[in-house]
N, C-alpha and C positions, 0 to 999 in steps of 0.2 A: 780313872776307870780304864781297864784293859780293853783292847780292841775286841776280844772275844765277847765281853759283856756288852760292849757298845753295839756290836753286830746283832747279837742275840736279842738285846733289848729293843733295838729298832725293828728287827724282823717280827718280834712278838707283838709290838705295838701296831705295826702295819697289818699284821695278820688279824689282830683283833678288830681293827677298823674294817677290813675287808669282810670278815665274818659278819659284822654288823650290817654291811652293805648287802651281802647275800641274804641274810635273814630278813632284811627289810624287803628285798625283792620277792622272796618266797612268800612272806606273809601278805604283802600287797596283792600278789598274784592270786593267792587263795581267797582273799577277801573280795576282789573285784572281778576276777575272771579274765580270759584271754583278750576280749575286745577292749576292755578298759586298759589292759596292759599295752595294747596297741596304741591307744591314745597317749599313755604315759611314755611310750617310746618316742613319740613325736616331741614331747616335752624335752626328753633327753637330747634330741637332735638340736633343739633351740639352745639349750644350755651349752652343749658342745660347741655350737657356733659362736656363742658369747665367749667361751673359754679360748677359742681360736684367737680372738683379739686380745686376750689376756696373756697369750703365750709370748711374752717378751723376755722371759728368762731372768727376771729381776733377782730371784733367789740364787740362780746359778751365777749371775754376774757378781753378786755380793761374795760368793764363794771363790770365784776365779780371779777377780780383779785385785790388783795389788793394794788398792785403797778401799777394798770392800768392807773392812772393819771400821773405817772412818765414819763418824756420825753424819758428815755432809753427804756421803754417798747414799745412805738410807733415806735422808730427808729428800733428796732429789728424786729418788725412785718412788717414794711415797706420794709425792706431788703428782707425778705422772700417773700412778695407779689410781689416785682419787679422781683426776680429770677423766681418765679412761672409763672408770666406773660410771660416772655421771652420764657421759655420752652414750655408753652402751645401754644404760637403763632407759634413756629417752628413745633410743633406736628400737628397743623391744616394744615400748608403748606404741610407737608409730606403726610397727609391722605386725602387731598382734592380729589384727583383723585379716589382712591379706594372707598371713601364714596359716591361720586356721582354715581359710578357704582352700589354700593349696593342698593341705593335708586332708581336706574333706572332714574336718572336725570343728565345724562352726559352733557347735554347742559348748565347746571347751574354750571359747575365746577369753573368758575371764581367767582361766588357768594360765594362758600365755601372758596376760597382763600382769599377773602376780609374779611371774618369773623375773620381772624388772627389778625386784628387790635384790636378787642374787648378785648382779655386778656391783650394785651399790655397797653391799656388805664386803665383797672381796676387795673393792677399791679402797676401803678404809682399814685394811689389815695393817698391823704393826709389823714391819719386816725385820724386826730385831731377831725373830726366830731363825732367819737365814744367817744372820751374823753369828749367832750361837752355833749353828750348824757348821759354819766355816771353821770354827774352833773344835770341830768334832764333838759337839754337844747337841745331839739331835733330840733331846728329851722334849723340848717345847713343841717341835713339829710333830712328834709322836702323840703328845697329849692333845694337840689341836685335832689330829685325825681321829683319835679314839673318842674323845668327848663329843666331837661334832657328829660322828656317825652313830654313836649310841643314842644321842639326843634325837637325831633324825629317825632312828628306828622306833623309839617310843612314840614320837608324834605320828609316824606313819600308821602304827597299829591303832592308836586312838582315833585318828581321823578316818582311817579305812573302815574301822568297825562302825563308825557313826554314819558315814556317807555311802560306803560300798561302791565308790567310783574313783575316778582319776584324781580327785582332790587329795587323796592320800599321798600320791606321788608329788604333787606340787608342794604340799605342806612340808613334806620331809626334806625336799631339796632346799626350800627357803630356810628351814630351821638349821640345816647343816651349814649353810653359808653364814648365817648370823652367829651361830655358836662358835664356829672356827675363828671368825673375826674377833669375837669377844675374848676367847681364850688367848689369842695372840697379844692382846693388850694386857691381860692379867699376868701373863708370864713374861712380859717384856722387861728387860733390865734397863732399857732406855725408853723414855716416854715418846709417844708418837708426835712428831713435828714434821712440817713440810718446809722445803727450801729449794733453791735452784743453784746448781753449779754448771756452768756452760761446758767445761771440759769433761766432767763426769757424764753429763747428758750426751755429749758427742760420742764418748766411748761406749756408753750403754746402748745408744742407737745403733752403732756399728755392730755391736755384739748381738743385738736383738733382731736386726733385720732378717738374717737367714732363719732365725727361729720363728719370726712372724709368718714368713712365707711358708715355712715348713708346717706351721700351725694350720694354715689354710689347707695344705695338702694332707696333714694329719686328720683334719676334720673329714675330708673326703675319704681318707683311708678307713677311719673308725666308724663313721656314720654314713658313708656313701652307699653301702649296700642296703642299709635300712631306708635311706631316702629313695633308693631305686625301687624297693619293694612297695613303699608307700605311694609313689607317684606313677608306678607302671601302668595302672589301670587308666589313669587320666591320659597318659601318653598314647596308650594303645587303643583307647576308646571302647574297651570291653573289660568285664569283670573277671580277673584271674586270682588276685590276692585280696584279702580283706584285712581288717584291723586285727582279727584273731591270728592270721598268718604273721603279721608284723609283731604281735605279742609273743608268738612262739620263737621267732627269730631273735627277738630282744632278750628273752630270758635265757636262751641258750648262749647268746653272746656274753651276757653278764657273768655267767659261770665261767666261760672260757677265759674271760679277761682277768680273773682273780690273780693268777700267778704273775701276769705281766705287770700289774699295778704294784704288787709287792716287790718284785725284782727291780723294777724301774726306780721306785722310790729309794730302795736300799742302795742301788748303784750310784744315784746322784747325791744321796745324803752321806754315805760312808765311803764308797769306793772311789768316787770322783776326787775328794780331798786326798785320799790315800795314794792314788796314782800321781796326782799333781805334786805330792811331796816327795816323789821318787828322786833319789840322789843322782841317777844317771839313766841312760836309755836302757841298759841291761836290766836294771831293777824294775823300771816301768814295764818292760816287756814281760818279765816274769810275773809281775803282779797282774797284768791283764790276762796272761795265760791262766793263772789261777782262777780268775773270775769266769773266764770262758768255760773252763772245765766244770766249775761249780754250777754255773747256769745250764750248761749242756746236760749234765746228769739230771738236774731238776726237770728240765724240759722233757727228757726221755721218759722219766717216771710219770710225768703228767700226761704225756701222750699215751703211754701204756694204760693209764687209768681211764682216760676219757674215751679211748677207742674200744674199750671192753665193757666197762660198767657205767660209762657216762650216761647212756640212755636210761637204764633202770633207775639210776640215782635221780635224774631229772624227773622221771615219772613219780617217784616216791616223794620228791620235794614239792613239785608244783601240781601234781594231780593228773588224773587220766584225761581231763578236759583239754590238756595241751598236746595230746597225741604222742606218737612215737618220734623222739628226737635223737635217736642213737647215732645215726650217721651224721646228723647236723652238728651235734656237739663234738663228735670225733674230728670233723674237719675244722671247725672253728677253734678247737683246742690245739690242733696242730699248727694252725696259723699263728696263734699266740706263742707257741713254743719257739717257732722260728723268729718271731719278733723279739723274744727275750734275748736271743743271740745278737740281734742288731743293737740292743741297748749297750752291749759291751763295746761295740765299735764306736757308738756315739760318745760314750764316756771317755774312751781312749783319745778321741779327737778333741773333745771339749777340755780335757786336761791341759791341752796346749793352747786353749783359747780359740780353737777352730770349731765354729758352729755350722759350717757349711755341710758337714757330713750328714747331719740330720736332714738338711734340706734335700740333698741329693738322694738319700734313701727314701724320703717321702715322695719325691717325684716318681721314683720307681714303683712305689706302692699304689699310686693312682692308676697304674695299668690294670690292677685287679678290679678297681672300681668301674672302669670302662667296660671290662668284661662282664662284671656283675650286672650292670645296666643292660647290656646286650642280652644276658640270660633272662632278665625280667621282661624285656620287651618281647621276647619269643615265648614267654609264659612257661619257662622251665621251672622245675621244682626248686625249693629253697636250698636243697643240697648242692645244686649247681652253683648257686650264688656263693655258698660257703667255700666251694672248691676254688672259685675265683679269688677269694680272700687268701687262700694258701698260696696260689700262684703269685699274687701281688706281693706277699711278704717275702717269698723266695727271691723275686726280682729286687726288692728293696734291700734285702740282706746282701745280695751279690754286689750291688752298687756301693753300699756303705762300706763293706769289707774291702773292696778294691780301692776305694778312695782313701780309707784310713791307712792302708798299708802303703799306698803311694805317697801320701802327704806326711806321714809320721815316720816312714822308713823303718829304721832299726828299733824305734821306740815302741812300736806296737805290732809289727809284722809277726804272724804266727804260722805262716805256711799253709799246710793243708788241714790244720786242726779243725777249723770251723766247717769246711766242706765235709769232712769226715763225720762230724756230729750231725750235720743235716742229713747225710745219707742214712745214719742210724735212726734218726727221727722218722724219715719216710718209711724205712723198713718196719719200724715199730707200728706205725699207723696201719700199714697193709696187713701185717700179721695180726694185729689186734682186732681189726674189723672181720677178717676171715675166720679167726679162731672163735670170736664171740658168736658168730652165726653157726658155726659147726659144732662147737663144744659147749656153748653157753657162756654168758658174760663173766660170771664170778670165777669159774674154773679157768677160763682164759686169762683173766687178770692175774690170778695166782701163778699160773704157768709162766706168764711173761716176766713177772717180778722174780720168780725163781731162776728163769733163764738169765735175767740181767745180773742176778747175784753170782751165778756160776761164771758168766763171762767176765765180770769184774774180778773175781777171784783168780781166774786164769790169767788175765792181763796183769794183775798184781804180781803173779808168780813169774811171768815170762817177759814183762816189759819194764825195764828200768825207767823209761820215760814216764810212764803212768805213775810209778812209785814216786818219782821225783815231783810230779804234779800234785799228788795227794799230800805229800809231805809239805809242799809249799802252802797248800790250803790250810793244813793243820797249823803250820807256823803262823799264818795270817791270824788265825783265831786265838793264838797264844800270845802274840806280841803285846807288849804294854804300850801305853800311850806315848811314853818317852821314846821308845824305839821306833814306832810308826811315824813319829814326827821328823825323823832323820831322813 
């Protein structure tokens, strides 16, 4: 299969999965309302906390390690995953009561208890899908995502229609984890077995340690602002935010996260093996530049959309009960566009076996969490919290880009390309918000996209560098499997 078909197929599969996720969120929100969505947001915090302990990079280790295709490697990692899943399930059961009290959602304690099924299911996955992905065959991972999310969508609608409360969210998350694990076994070319190899375990531990620490920081980065909103009233001793506010922030964040999930999965499943297979530093640098340009253009278009028509679209999707979220989605969308660029730095570093880059970037991202907590303690609007997310992502990108250029030198250094794209993103955000308020959202969106087209045409005409970049991307999508393996 050609690289073009592989990339398009993977992106289409991930897009389908994310569309199912978004539809699930929309339908649950309409069925249960803002307050129950606030409770559902606390469930997501718990699940994300569990995923933090699962962020050991087993799939990426199988892709990157020289013995990743050996059966003994998968057996060792599957043993670790199974034990981790059991421990995490027991931890959720033990913490369900105090967590429900901390979030002031005591009535939902059985929902937290039910979440213990999720780490058990994930711990029993067959990791052969990652071995297939190593060989540039991501079909199984795509099917796991698509079938899992579609199943979760169907269950969410049924349970939401019956209960009209947060049980719809719990049932959908448990279903997704169970179905994904089931598909991983049905699609596996090697049966699930467990074993232990001391040397592989040692290398995997060394590979995973920075990822685990960065997983903790990533949890703070992705869920810290929601945690800040949910616990601010308890810390301040007065009522400023309620579950409906948390629900509004959660639904806006879920929409903003859509491009990041797709781009991140595509980068690790397709572009990581592609860069790793580079014959020399010059080839690796050109390939990373192509990815940066591709992701930068995508991020710019996304910011142009969310900064102009994001608010009306959210109102159309979730209903008037969630209020005006125009500026909120614009800021959260910009934060995710910056994060997309950071994925390219992480992939470039990981292609050489360096996972510390993710750790350093995540440390920078926690700065935004601290600022967000300060905003909530002072009772500032949710938009201030979202602005802190943008600042945190900018700091994280700066650290990650500096580290990858220093550690990989000529293999991934791109000069001022990334800062230039960030400047364009910031300009697009400011123009989009200003134009939408003065000329209306839809007209402003059309004007920004027209301006982007004119600018791209002008750069194409007068910039040989841009022409070279675009030709590189086109070449990437045309290369056959045999040529990309060289």
